[in-house]
C-alpha positions as CSV (number, residue, x, y, z in Angstrom):
1,M,10.5,2.6,-17.2
2,S,13.3,0.4,-18.5
3,V,12.1,-2.1,-21.1
4,D,13.6,-5.0,-19.1
5,P,12.5,-4.6,-15.4
6,F,15.1,-7.2,-14.4
7,N,18.0,-5.5,-16.0
8,P,17.6,-1.7,-15.9
9,T,20.3,0.6,-17.1
10,R,20.1,2.6,-13.9
11,P,18.7,0.5,-11.1
12,A,16.4,2.7,-9.0
13,G,17.7,5.7,-11.0
14,A,14.3,7.3,-11.2
15,Y,14.1,7.1,-7.4
16,D,17.5,8.7,-7.0
17,D,16.3,11.5,-9.3
18,L,13.1,12.0,-7.3
19,V,14.9,12.2,-4.0
20,A,17.4,14.7,-5.4
21,D,14.5,16.9,-6.6
22,V,12.1,16.7,-3.7
23,L,13.9,16.0,-0.5
24,P,14.0,19.6,0.7
25,Q,10.2,19.8,0.0
26,A,9.6,16.5,1.8
27,R,11.5,17.7,4.9
28,E,9.4,20.8,5.0
29,H,6.1,18.9,4.7
30,R,3.6,20.4,7.2
31,P,2.8,17.9,10.0
32,W,-0.7,16.9,10.8
33,Q,-2.4,18.9,13.5
34,P,-5.7,18.0,15.3
35,S,-7.3,21.0,13.5
36,D,-6.8,19.1,10.2
37,G,-9.3,16.6,11.2
38,T,-9.5,12.9,10.3
39,L,-7.0,11.6,7.8
40,P,-8.3,9.5,4.9
41,S,-7.5,5.8,4.3
42,L,-5.6,4.8,1.2
43,F,-5.3,1.8,-1.1
44,I,-2.0,1.8,-3.0
45,S,-1.0,-0.3,-5.9
46,H,2.6,-0.7,-4.8
47,G,4.5,-2.5,-7.6
48,A,7.8,-4.2,-7.1
49,P,11.4,-2.9,-7.4
50,P,10.8,-1.7,-11.0
51,T,8.5,0.9,-9.5
52,L,11.7,2.7,-8.5
53,D,12.6,3.0,-12.2
54,D,9.2,4.5,-13.2
55,A,9.5,8.3,-12.8
56,Q,5.8,9.0,-13.4
57,W,4.7,6.4,-10.8
58,L,7.1,7.8,-8.2
59,R,6.1,11.4,-8.9
60,D,2.4,10.5,-8.7
61,L,3.0,8.9,-5.3
62,F,5.0,11.8,-4.0
63,D,2.5,14.3,-5.2
64,W,-0.3,12.3,-3.6
65,G,1.5,12.4,-0.2
66,Q,1.9,16.2,-0.5
67,T,-1.8,16.7,-0.8
68,L,-2.2,15.5,2.8
69,P,-0.7,16.9,5.9
70,K,2.3,14.7,6.9
71,P,0.8,12.0,9.1
72,R,1.8,11.6,12.7
73,A,2.4,7.9,11.8
74,I,1.4,5.2,9.3
75,V,-0.1,1.8,9.7
76,I,0.2,-0.2,6.5
77,V,-1.1,-3.7,5.6
78,S,0.7,-5.2,2.7
79,A,-0.3,-8.0,0.3
80,H,3.1,-9.7,1.1
81,W,2.5,-10.6,4.7
82,E,-0.3,-13.0,5.8
83,S,0.0,-14.1,9.4
84,A,-2.6,-15.1,12.0
85,P,-3.1,-14.1,14.7
86,P,-2.3,-10.6,13.5
87,A,1.4,-9.5,13.9
88,I,3.3,-6.3,13.7
89,T,6.8,-5.6,12.4
90,A,9.7,-4.4,14.4
91,V,9.3,-0.9,15.7
92,N,13.0,0.1,16.2
93,E,14.3,2.8,14.0
94,D,17.3,0.7,12.9
95,T,15.4,-2.4,11.8
96,P,16.6,-3.5,8.3
97,L,14.1,-3.8,5.4
98,Y,12.7,-7.2,4.5
99,Y,13.8,-7.8,0.9
100,D,11.0,-10.2,0.0
101,F,11.7,-10.5,-3.8
102,G,14.2,-12.3,-6.0
103,G,15.8,-12.1,-9.4
104,F,16.4,-8.3,-9.5
105,H,19.5,-6.2,-9.8
106,P,21.7,-6.3,-6.6
107,R,21.2,-2.6,-6.0
108,Y,17.6,-3.2,-4.8
109,Y,18.9,-5.3,-2.0
110,T,20.9,-2.5,-0.6
111,L,18.0,0.0,-0.4
112,K,17.5,1.7,2.9
113,Y,14.4,3.4,4.4
114,P,15.2,4.2,8.0
115,T,12.1,5.5,9.8
116,P,11.7,6.8,13.4
117,D,10.9,4.5,16.4
118,A,7.3,3.4,16.2
119,T,6.8,2.0,19.7
120,D,4.0,4.4,20.6
121,V,2.2,3.8,17.4
122,A,2.4,0.0,17.9
123,R,0.7,0.5,21.3
124,Q,-2.2,2.4,19.6
125,V,-2.5,-0.3,17.0
126,A,-2.7,-3.0,19.7
127,G,-5.3,-1.0,21.5
128,A,-7.5,-0.8,18.4
129,L,-7.5,-4.5,17.7
130,D,-9.8,-7.2,19.1
131,P,-8.7,-7.6,22.7
132,T,-9.6,-11.3,22.6
133,T,-7.1,-12.0,19.8
134,P,-3.3,-12.0,20.6
135,L,-1.1,-9.6,18.7
136,H,2.4,-11.0,17.8
137,H,5.5,-8.9,17.5
138,W,8.1,-9.9,15.0
139,V,11.0,-8.1,16.4
140,D,13.4,-8.9,13.5
141,R,11.0,-8.3,10.6
142,G,11.3,-5.0,8.9
143,L,9.0,-3.5,6.3
144,D,8.5,-5.6,3.2
145,H,8.4,-4.2,-0.3
146,G,4.7,-3.7,-0.3
147,A,5.3,-1.2,2.4
148,F,8.7,0.4,1.9
149,I,8.5,0.9,-1.9
150,P,5.5,3.2,-2.0
151,L,6.5,4.9,1.2
152,M,9.9,5.7,-0.1
153,A,8.2,7.7,-2.8
154,M,5.4,9.3,-0.7
155,Y,7.6,10.2,2.2
156,P,11.2,10.1,1.0
157,A,12.5,12.0,4.0
158,G,11.8,8.8,6.1
159,D,10.5,11.0,9.0
160,V,7.2,9.3,9.7
161,P,7.0,6.3,12.1
162,V,5.6,3.2,10.3
163,V,4.1,0.0,11.7
164,Q,3.3,-2.8,9.3
165,L,0.4,-5.1,10.3
166,S,-0.1,-8.5,8.9
167,M,-3.2,-9.8,7.1
168,P,-4.9,-12.3,9.4
169,S,-6.2,-14.2,6.3
170,L,-7.1,-13.6,2.7
171,D,-10.8,-13.5,3.4
172,P,-12.2,-10.2,2.2
173,E,-14.5,-10.0,5.2
174,A,-11.6,-10.4,7.6
175,L,-9.8,-7.5,6.0
176,L,-12.9,-5.4,6.0
177,T,-13.3,-6.1,9.8
178,L,-9.6,-5.3,10.4
179,G,-10.0,-2.0,8.6
180,K,-13.0,-1.1,10.8
181,R,-10.9,-1.8,13.8
182,L,-8.2,0.6,12.6
183,R,-10.7,3.3,11.6
184,R,-10.4,5.3,14.8
185,L,-6.6,5.7,14.4
186,R,-7.3,8.1,11.6
187,D,-8.7,10.6,14.1
188,D,-5.3,10.9,15.7
189,G,-3.3,11.7,12.6
190,I,-2.4,8.1,11.7
191,L,-2.6,7.2,8.0
192,V,-4.1,3.8,7.4
193,I,-3.0,2.2,4.1
194,G,-3.9,-1.1,2.3
195,S,-1.1,-1.9,-0.1
196,G,-1.8,-4.3,-3.0
197,F,-2.5,-4.1,-6.7
198,M,-5.7,-3.4,-8.5
199,T,-4.9,-6.2,-11.0
200,H,-2.0,-8.6,-10.4
201,S,-1.5,-10.8,-13.4
202,F,1.8,-12.2,-14.6
203,A,0.0,-13.9,-17.5
204,V,-0.5,-10.5,-19.2
205,L,3.3,-10.1,-19.4
206,R,3.5,-13.2,-21.5
207,N,0.3,-12.5,-23.5
208,P,-0.5,-8.7,-23.7
209,A,-3.8,-9.5,-25.4
210,L,-5.1,-10.5,-22.0
211,G,-5.0,-6.8,-21.1
212,T,-8.5,-6.3,-22.4
213,A,-9.9,-8.7,-19.8
214,L,-7.9,-7.0,-17.1
215,D,-9.3,-3.7,-18.1
216,E,-12.8,-5.2,-17.7
217,F,-12.0,-6.2,-14.1
218,D,-10.5,-2.8,-13.4
219,T,-13.6,-1.0,-14.8
220,W,-15.9,-3.3,-12.7
221,A,-13.9,-2.6,-9.5
222,A,-13.8,1.1,-10.1
223,D,-17.5,1.2,-10.6
224,A,-18.2,-0.8,-7.4
225,I,-15.8,1.4,-5.5
226,T,-17.5,4.6,-6.7
227,R,-20.9,3.2,-5.7
228,G,-19.6,2.0,-2.3
229,D,-20.8,-1.5,-3.2
230,I,-18.9,-3.3,-0.5
231,D,-20.9,-6.5,-0.9
232,S,-19.8,-6.9,-4.5
233,L,-16.2,-6.2,-3.7
234,V,-16.2,-8.8,-0.9
235,D,-17.7,-11.3,-3.4
236,F,-15.4,-10.3,-6.2
237,R,-14.5,-13.9,-7.1
238,A,-18.1,-14.6,-8.1
239,K,-19.1,-11.1,-9.4
240,A,-16.1,-9.5,-11.2
241,P,-15.3,-10.3,-14.8
242,A,-11.9,-12.1,-15.3
243,A,-11.4,-12.3,-11.5
244,R,-9.2,-15.4,-11.7
245,L,-7.0,-13.7,-14.3
246,A,-6.8,-10.4,-12.5
247,H,-6.1,-12.1,-9.2
248,P,-4.9,-15.7,-9.3
249,T,-4.6,-15.3,-5.6
250,A,-6.5,-12.8,-3.4
251,D,-3.5,-11.3,-1.6
252,H,-3.2,-8.2,-3.7
253,F,-6.9,-7.4,-3.9
254,V,-8.1,-7.8,-0.3
255,P,-6.0,-4.9,1.1
256,L,-8.6,-2.8,-0.8
257,L,-11.3,-4.1,1.7
258,L,-9.1,-3.0,4.6
259,T,-9.0,0.5,3.1
260,L,-12.7,0.7,2.7
261,G,-13.3,-0.8,6.1
262,A,-11.2,1.9,7.6
263,A,-13.2,4.7,5.8
264,D,-16.1,6.5,7.4
265,D,-17.8,6.5,4.1
266,P,-16.6,3.9,1.6
267,S,-18.6,5.6,-1.2
268,S,-16.4,8.7,-0.8
269,A,-13.5,6.8,-2.4
270,V,-11.9,8.4,-5.4
271,S,-9.1,7.2,-7.8
272,V,-6.0,9.2,-7.3
273,I,-3.8,7.1,-9.7
274,D,-5.4,5.5,-12.7
275,R,-3.2,4.0,-15.3
276,T,-1.7,0.7,-16.5
277,V,1.9,-0.5,-16.0
278,L,3.1,-3.7,-17.6
279,G,-0.5,-4.6,-18.5
280,N,-1.8,-4.2,-15.0
281,S,-3.9,-1.5,-13.4
282,I,-2.2,0.5,-10.7
283,R,-5.4,2.2,-9.7
284,S,-5.0,3.6,-6.2
285,I,-7.7,5.2,-4.1
286,Q,-8.4,7.5,-1.3
287,A,-11.4,7.3,1.0
288,A,-12.7,9.6,3.7
């Protein structure tokens, strides 16, 4: 990764290199079939535009996607969209991305990730949600960076329909419940993803010594995930070490609860990516 994430020498150059290397493979990715059974649920530490300058991070995401059959569709909940009642993004194939970041190189604001029409998937999402709660449709809102950046790496061919669903609140229980609602979609070849960050501290960028405390939070979270200790994860503010440092706001942690809620067995979760970038854990998990 470039030393200065705001001024890279080749903006999104690692992403360009990945696409040049893997696009034929991505296009030949075997589609999900009913005989493959239920897809897992994922929690992805998504990063910001500098993710597209980190060759290892991009390759890890692509390789992860290749271990699964290509999903029939994707439903993703990002840390960057809180809206109640729940809402979905536009489903048209030509909807522009939502560049919800600032201060980066102009090239990042020209990125494209066209995906197929997702109208049918949106209907399935609507059918899975609480019928007593209205579902809003933001017809002009495309995928935000918590959705499009990891998906550009995992599915660079852009051939999987994607619906982004908002977080109804930052309450961990609410995200757990939402995940349970989406669980049944996995039986139909739909990949359910919570997109956040295992630790999300800007303070560590200014003071790298804080990394020790963030490591303690990450270790605690990894242990709770392995044990399937949902109660502790829901109550992370009170039970996790350095919780306020690791997550000054809850938005990047609570998508983890959506992932575990969507899993048949939360204790099945395993860490697929486990390393630190810019002082923060990018631990990402898969649960059956």
